[in-house]
Structures are given as structure tokens and as C-alpha cells.
C-alpha positions as CSV (number, residue, x, y, z in Angstrom):
1,M,-37.2,-13.4,13.1
2,S,-36.2,-10.4,15.4
3,W,-35.8,-6.7,14.2
4,A,-31.7,-7.2,14.0
5,H,-31.7,-10.2,11.8
6,F,-34.3,-8.6,9.3
7,C,-31.9,-5.1,9.2
8,G,-28.7,-7.2,8.8
9,A,-27.3,-7.3,11.7
10,S,-24.8,-10.4,12.0
11,T,-25.1,-12.9,15.1
12,S,-21.5,-11.5,16.1
13,I,-22.5,-8.2,16.3
14,L,-25.5,-8.3,18.6
15,R,-23.1,-10.6,20.5
16,C,-21.1,-7.9,21.1
17,C,-23.7,-5.5,21.7
18,R,-25.8,-7.7,24.1
19,V,-22.0,-7.9,26.4
20,G,-21.2,-4.6,25.7
21,A,-24.9,-3.4,26.7
22,N,-24.7,-5.9,30.0
23,S,-20.8,-4.6,31.5
24,W,-20.4,-1.0,29.9
25,E,-17.4,-2.1,27.7
26,L,-17.0,-3.8,24.6
27,P,-15.6,-7.4,25.0
28,T,-11.7,-7.7,23.9
29,A,-10.8,-8.3,20.3
30,P,-9.8,-12.2,20.4
31,H,-13.2,-12.6,20.7
32,L,-14.3,-10.6,18.0
33,R,-11.2,-11.6,15.6
34,R,-12.2,-15.3,13.1
35,S,-8.6,-16.2,12.5
36,G,-6.2,-17.2,15.3
37,G,-3.0,-15.7,13.9
38,P,-1.6,-12.2,15.3
39,K,-2.4,-9.2,13.4
40,P,0.6,-7.3,11.7
41,D,1.3,-4.2,13.4
42,A,2.2,-0.9,11.8
43,A,5.6,-1.2,11.7
44,A,5.9,-4.4,9.5
45,R,3.0,-2.9,7.6
46,Q,5.0,0.0,6.8
47,I,8.0,-1.5,6.2
48,K,6.2,-4.2,3.7
49,H,4.9,-0.6,1.9
50,L,7.7,0.6,1.8
51,N,9.6,-2.2,0.0
52,L,6.9,-2.6,-2.6
53,D,7.4,1.2,-2.8
54,N,10.9,1.0,-3.5
55,A,11.0,-1.9,-5.8
56,R,8.3,0.3,-7.5
57,L,10.9,2.9,-8.2
58,R,13.7,0.7,-9.0
59,R,11.7,-0.5,-11.8
60,R,11.0,3.1,-13.3
61,L,14.6,4.2,-12.5
62,E,15.8,1.7,-14.6
63,R,13.7,2.1,-17.6
64,A,14.3,5.6,-17.2
65,E,17.6,5.5,-17.9
66,L,17.5,3.6,-20.6
67,I,15.2,6.0,-22.3
68,I,17.8,8.9,-22.0
69,D,21.0,6.1,-23.2
70,A,18.8,5.4,-26.2
71,Q,18.1,9.1,-26.6
72,K,21.7,10.1,-26.5
73,K,22.5,7.4,-29.0
74,L,19.8,9.0,-31.2
75,C,21.4,12.7,-30.8
76,V,24.7,11.4,-31.7
77,A,23.3,9.4,-34.8
78,L,21.1,12.5,-36.2
79,G,24.5,14.7,-35.3
80,L,22.5,16.9,-32.5
81,P,24.1,18.4,-29.5
82,T,23.9,16.4,-26.1
83,A,22.6,17.5,-22.9
84,D,26.4,16.9,-22.3
85,E,27.4,19.3,-25.1
86,T,25.1,22.0,-24.6
87,S,25.3,22.3,-20.3
88,G,29.1,23.2,-21.4
89,D,28.2,26.3,-23.0
90,E,26.7,28.3,-20.3
């Protein structure tokens, strides 16, 4: 067992180091990647993240609007002034 294997280095890392040491440059990315599919670019990742964030914020907005409507109905039922009535007094 070699020293590198004893330290936990995998064969792909060792191969990378060997190729890099011989030619003074690292091998190109396709030689290191296991999957054959293309990597998603940064713009696609950002669009996906923004779409998820947008959906989350829409759900929060719907919940907040339901809470506000319930609070208005409760104020009317208890005879308390609502925010619409108090904003006109200023």
C-alpha cells in the first residue's frame, strides 16, 4: 500500500497529480468528471434559485394577506377601529 492510499487519496486524484506533474498543467475537466452530462451554467442555476425564491415569497404573501383579512374581520366583529379607519384620522 502506497503512502497516498494510506492517507486516503483516491486513484483519480493520484492520476491528476501524475498528469499535472509531468506536463505542469492539470488535465481538462472532462477527464475528471464522472457524469457525462453537461454542467448547468451559472445563469441557469441563478434562474432556478430565483424561481424557487419567488414561489416561496408568493406563498408567504398569500398567508400574510389571509392573516390581515382575518384581523380586519375580527376588529369589525369586536367593534375596534381598523387600520383603514385610523389612517384617515391623521
